[in-house]
Residue, then its C-alpha position, 0 to 999 in steps of 0.5 A: m500500499i502507497e503511504s501519503a498524508a492526508v490532502p486538506a480539501l481546498a488544495s491545489y486542484h481540488l476546487l475544480g470537483i465543485p463546479i463539476a459536480a454543480a453541472g453533473a446536478v443540473l443535468l440530473a435535474l433536466g434528466t429526471l424531468l424528461q423520464h418523469k413526464s414520459i413515465e407520467d404520459q405512459g400512465a395516462v394512456p387510456g386503459r393504462a394505470a399506474g403502478s409498479m414498474g414492470g417488464g412490459r413498461l419499461q419496454a414501452l418506455l425504451r421505445k420514448p425518445v424523450w425518456l432515452g434523453g432523459t436516461a443519456m442526461l442522467g449517464v452524463a450527470i453520473l459521469l460529471q460525479l465521477t469526475s468531480l470525485r476524482f478531484s475533491p473528497l466525497i463530502v464536499v461534492q456529493p451534496i452539491g446535487a441538492i442544486a437538482l433541486v432547485v432546478t426541478t422545481l424552477a423548471t417544473a413551475r416553468t412548464t405548468r406554469r404553476s406557482p409551486g406554492r410556499r410549502a413547497l418553497a419552504a421544504v426546498a429553501l430547507c434542504v438546499g440551506g442544510v446542503g449548502v451549509f455542510v458543503a461550506i463545513a465540509a470544504a473548510s475541514a475535509q481531507d483527501v485520504e488513502i483508501s485501504d482494504r478495510h474500507l473496501i470491505t467495510i462498504l461492501a458488507l454494509l451494501g450487502i446488508v442494505l440490497a439484501a433488506l430492501g429487496m426482502g422489503f420489496g418482496l414482501w410490501r413492495h404494493r404498499w410502498g409509496a413515492i418517498v419509500f421508493t426514493s428513499g431506497a434508490g437515495i441509500l443506493f446512490g449513496f453507496v455508488a458515490a462512496l464505492a466510486k470514490t474508492v474505485i477511483a482512488r485506488l486506480f490512481q494510488g496504483d492499488f487496482e486488484w480484485l477488491s477493487l473489481t468487486c467494488l465495482a461490481g458492487l457500484v454496477i448491481a446498486a446503480l442499476s437497482g436504485t435506477f429500477l426504484v427510481q423509476n417505481a419512484h416516479t410513478r407514486g410521486t411528483p418530479e420534485l419528491v424524487v430528485a429531492g430524495l435523491t439530492v439530500i438522501d443520497p449524499l447524505v448516505a455518502v457523507t456518512i460513509g465518507i466521515l465514519i468509515l473513509g475518515e474524510a472528516d478526522t481532522a475536522p473539530l466537534m463544533a464542525i461534527v455538530a454542524f455537519i448533524l445538524a445542517g443535514a437534520t435540516a435538509v432531511a427536514g425538507v424532504i420530509l415536507l415536500a413530501t407532504v405537498k400533495k399534487t394536484r392538477a388544480a388550477t393555481p395561479a399562472l407564473r408572469 
């Protein structure tokens, strides 16, 4: 194993990860909106009821250019996210995805010509404010660390437990699951995707890419595919704002927790910074819960000017 000292988050080229992550967040929002529109339109077809994402529904979506365009945007967003992880610590760039929530809320209001409402705007403010404070603190106290075998094994073991729990829950209670459960499950899995991506990229540049790193890469693919499946089901049950809110808050909270507790990216942070992390994260989660209570309605609301 190559020995190297921890590197402060904002040293040298680390700032490059922030704008790259922001660009990925915008594409995440736009891609999610396009996918949601396709799924919503499919559910509106006479004789076709909205429900779980089965094989037939997926095959129909594969023939829709709008859904394929949204999927392509999400693919580019993932590539940008992976690139940002090359330059910056996980706990700095991952929460920047909250920008997607702002883009989604404004774009939805623009296309539907309906005001998002005070409740939705308050929820967005809580999400973005909490994540913004988190990123600011992380940028000042985070550090890049060397990835060891212990890090990889711990993350893989936790991912196995999460996949088993979600698989069992889906098999037993999927008909009772609402949008927030599907979105939360996807957010948790995508948090692991980000953490595994960070470890694989780090091991590659450490010159220590071997079978354990390949196992992490396989786990990353499984988690990404499973998370994507849950997201498609979430689209059939909730608003695009809720789906994006869950992904852009739960995903980074999981990834950041892994970055802090397992990878040790915040080991040099003072106690007050850790307390601020917890408070900021709780604020963001409160925003997601509030947004989940905002009911989707087709009733007329004041048009935007």
